[in-house]
C-alpha positions in Angstrom: 64.1 123.5 80.4 67.1 122.1 78.5 65.3 118.7 78.2 62.3 120.2 76.5 64.5 122.2 74.1 66.2 119.0 73.1 62.9 117.3 72.6 61.6 120.1 70.4 64.9 119.9 68.3 64.3 116.2 67.8 60.7 116.6 66.7 61.9 119.4 64.2 64.5 117.0 62.9 61.6 114.4 62.5 59.6 116.9 60.4 62.5 117.7 58.2 63.2 114.1 57.5 59.6 113.2 56.7 60.0 115.0 53.3 60.0 112.7 50.2 63.1 110.7 50.2 65.6 111.2 47.4 66.6 108.2 45.4 69.6 106.8 47.1 72.4 104.8 45.6 71.3 101.5 47.1 69.0 99.6 44.5 69.3 96.6 46.8 67.5 98.4 49.6 64.6 99.3 47.4 64.1 95.7 46.2 63.1 94.5 49.4 60.9 97.0 51.1 59.5 94.6 53.6 62.9 93.7 54.9 63.6 97.4 55.5 60.4 98.1 57.1 60.9 95.1 59.4 64.4 96.3 60.4 62.8 99.7 61.1 60.2 98.0 63.2 63.0 96.3 65.2 64.6 99.6 65.6 61.3 101.2 66.8 60.8 98.5 69.3 64.4 98.9 70.5 63.8 102.7 70.9 60.6 102.1 72.7 62.4 99.7 75.1 65.1 102.2 75.8 62.7 105.0 76.3 63.8 106.9 73.1 60.3 108.0 72.2 61.2 110.8 69.9 63.3 108.5 67.8 60.6 105.7 68.1 57.9 108.2 66.8 60.2 109.3 63.9 60.8 105.6 63.0 57.0 104.8 63.1 56.2 107.8 60.9 59.0 106.7 58.5 57.5 103.2 58.4 54.2 104.5 57.5 55.6 106.8 54.8 57.4 103.9 53.2 54.2 101.8 53.3 52.1 104.5 51.7 54.7 105.0 49.0 54.9 101.2 48.3 51.2 100.9 47.9 51.1 104.1 45.7 53.9 102.5 43.6 51.9 99.3 43.3 48.8 101.1 42.1 50.7 103.2 39.6 52.3 100.1 38.2 49.0 98.3 37.9 47.5 101.4 36.1 50.7 101.5 33.8 50.1 97.8 33.0 46.5 98.4 32.2 47.3 101.4 30.0 49.8 99.3 28.1 47.2 96.5 27.6 44.7 99.0 26.3 47.3 100.5 23.9 48.3 97.0 22.8 44.6 96.2 22.0 44.2 99.5 20.1 47.3 99.0 18.1 46.4 95.3 17.3 42.9 96.6 16.3 44.3 99.2 14.0 46.6 96.7 12.3 43.7 94.2 11.8 41.6 97.2 10.5 44.2 98.3 8.1 44.8 94.8 6.8 41.1 94.4 6.4 40.8 97.7 4.3 43.9 96.8 2.1 42.6 93.2 1.4 39.2 94.5 0.4 40.5 97.5 -1.7 42.8 94.9 -3.5 39.9 92.5 -4.1 37.6 95.3 -5.4 40.3 96.6 -7.7 40.8 93.1 -9.2 37.1 92.7 -9.6 36.7 96.1 -11.2 39.5 95.2 -13.8 37.9 91.8 -14.6 34.4 93.3 -14.9 35.7 96.1 -17.2 37.5 93.4 -19.4 34.3 91.3 -19.6 32.3 94.4 -20.7 35.1 95.3 -23.2 35.1 91.9 -24.7 31.3 91.9 -25.1 31.3 95.3 -26.7 34.0 94.3 -29.2 32.1 91.2 -30.0 28.9 93.4 -30.5 30.8 95.8 -32.8 32.2 92.8 -34.9 28.6 91.2 -35.2 27.3 94.6 -36.3 29.9 94.9 -38.9 29.3 91.4 -40.3 25.6 91.8 -40.3 25.8 95.1 -42.2 28.1 93.6 -44.8 25.8 90.6 -45.1 22.7 92.6 -45.7 24.6 94.9 -48.1 25.4 91.8 -50.3 22.1 89.9 -49.9 19.8 92.9 -50.7 20.6 94.0 -54.1 20.8 97.7 -55.0 18.4 97.6 -57.9 14.9 96.2 -57.7 13.6 93.4 -59.8 11.7 95.0 -62.9 8.0 94.8 -62.6 5.9 93.2 -65.2 4.7 96.6 -66.3 8.1 97.9 -66.8 9.3 94.8 -68.8 6.1 95.2 -71.1 7.0 98.8 -71.7 10.6 97.8 -72.6 9.2 95.2 -75.1 6.8 97.8 -76.8 9.7 100.2 -76.9 11.8 97.7 -78.8 9.0 96.6 -81.2 8.3 100.3 -82.1 12.0 100.9 -82.7 12.2 97.9 -85.0 9.1 99.3 -86.8 11.0 102.5 -87.3 8.3 104.3 -85.3 10.8 106.4 -83.5 8.4 109.0 -82.1 6.2 106.4 -80.4 9.2 104.5 -79.3 10.6 107.6 -77.5 7.3 108.2 -75.7 7.3 104.7 -74.4 10.9 104.8 -73.5 10.3 108.1 -71.5 7.4 106.3 -69.9 9.4 103.2 -69.0 12.4 105.3 -67.8 10.1 107.3 -65.4 8.6 104.0 -64.1 11.9 102.5 -63.6 13.0 105.5 -61.6 10.0 105.3 -59.4 10.5 101.6 -58.7 14.2 102.2 -57.9 13.3 104.8 -55.3 10.5 102.7 -53.8 13.0 99.8 -53.7 15.8 101.9 -52.0 13.2 102.8 -49.2 12.2 99.1 -48.8 15.9 98.0 -48.8 16.9 100.6 -46.2 13.9 99.6 -44.1 14.9 95.9 -44.1 18.4 96.8 -43.2 17.4 99.1 -40.3 14.9 96.6 -39.1 17.5 93.8 -38.8 20.2 96.2 -37.4 17.7 97.4 -34.8 16.9 93.8 -33.8 20.6 93.1 -33.5 21.2 96.4 -31.5 18.3 95.3 -29.2 19.8 91.9 -28.6 23.2 93.4 -27.9 21.7 95.9 -25.4 19.9 93.1 -23.6 23.2 91.1 -23.3 25.1 94.1 -22.1 22.4 95.0 -19.5 22.4 91.4 -18.3 26.1 91.3 -18.0 26.1 94.8 -16.1 23.3 93.5 -13.8 25.4 90.4 -13.0 28.4 92.5 -12.2 26.4 94.9 -10.0 24.9 91.7 -8.2 28.4 90.5 -7.6 29.4 94.1 -6.4 26.5 94.2 -3.9 27.3 90.7 -2.7 31.0 91.7 -2.0 29.9 94.8 -0.3 27.6 92.8 1.9 30.4 90.3 2.7 32.6 93.2 3.5 30.1 94.8 5.8 29.7 91.4 7.6 33.3 90.9 8.0 33.8 94.4 9.2 31.0 93.8 11.8 32.8 90.8 12.9 36.1 92.5 13.2 34.5 95.3 15.3 32.5 92.9 17.5 35.8 91.0 18.2 37.5 94.3 19.1 34.6 95.4 21.3 34.4 92.1 23.1 38.1 92.0 23.8 38.1 95.5 25.0 35.3 94.9 27.3 36.9 91.7 28.6 40.1 93.5 29.4 38.3 96.5 31.0 36.3 94.1 33.2 39.4 92.2 34.1 41.2 95.5 35.0 38.3 96.7 37.0 38.5 93.5 38.9 42.2 93.9 39.6 41.6 97.4 40.8 38.8 96.2 43.1 40.9 93.4 44.4 43.8 95.8 45.1 41.3 98.2 46.8 39.8 95.5 49.0 42.9 93.5 50.0 44.5 94.4 53.4 46.9 97.2 53.1 50.7 96.7 53.6 50.5 98.9 56.7 47.7 96.7 58.1 49.7 93.6 57.4 52.7 94.9 59.3 50.6 96.4 62.1 49.3 92.8 62.8 52.8 91.8 63.8 52.9 92.8 67.5 56.2 93.2 69.5 57.3 90.2 71.4 57.8 86.6 70.6 55.3 86.3 67.8 56.8 89.4 66.2 60.3 88.2 66.6 59.5 84.9 64.9 57.6 86.7 62.0 60.8 88.9 61.6 63.1 85.9 61.6 61.1 84.2 58.9 61.0 87.3 56.7 64.7 88.0 57.0 65.5 84.4 56.1 63.9 84.9 52.7 66.4 85.3 49.8 70.2 85.3 49.9 71.5 86.3 53.4 74.3 88.1 51.9 72.0 90.5 50.0 69.9 91.4 53.1 70.7 94.9 54.5 71.8 95.1 58.2 70.0 97.1 60.8 72.9 99.6 60.7 72.7 100.1 56.9 69.0 100.7 57.3 69.4 103.2 60.0 72.1 105.0 58.2 70.2 105.1 55.1 67.2 106.7 56.6 68.6 109.0 59.2 72.0 110.1 57.8 
């Protein structure tokens, strides 16, 4: 019949209008979704009272769609806020970690410079001491040995024979004395060199002990700084992990609260038509600046035309 054809056209119109709504020019309408929905609820009730069931069905579906969109929007906003929080934590941790590395790299460089300077000062002092010791030994230990009594006796005999004009015997004694003098000189050179080397070796041993002790102290300080750095790094990572865990727990709690709270559609469905519904609508419509609230005609025009 003609009436059935009109009803089918109305339902087709309803299907086409349930597609996602494009963003309209009215930002004011989007700022007060509850007010819009309440006006649509009024319109639904009016259609129901007048027997316009097709239009009432469409309005009901439109209300449901708006509520679902609003809940999805709130969920997306919450997830976006959570993501921003996690990113902020990561960025802050990265800044702290970079500052931590820069501080310790600077401290270790400064320590290495000071340690190298200390070792250089000690080596220079050792070199100076070695030079002074060598010069002192060279001066205190004469090059030629003290003549032995045997050599002195041969020299006296040589001189007596020469005064007696016994030159052949004097020459023989002279050759013997010269040979003995050479032997004593060579022996003295060995003894002298041994004395120098012994004292030089003692000085070198003392220097090596001092240098090793300094290097051990430096290494102990390096190990202590490494331990301190590791402890501070552990504290930094613990702080980051605790903060991250705390934020994650808080975010999980917020998501659970959102999932467990009554949906917007349930809240509106609790408002039944009649006197109670009218009082609720009146209370909601009185919120905010009256001049900024959309009228019923604006709402209907926005959603239907």
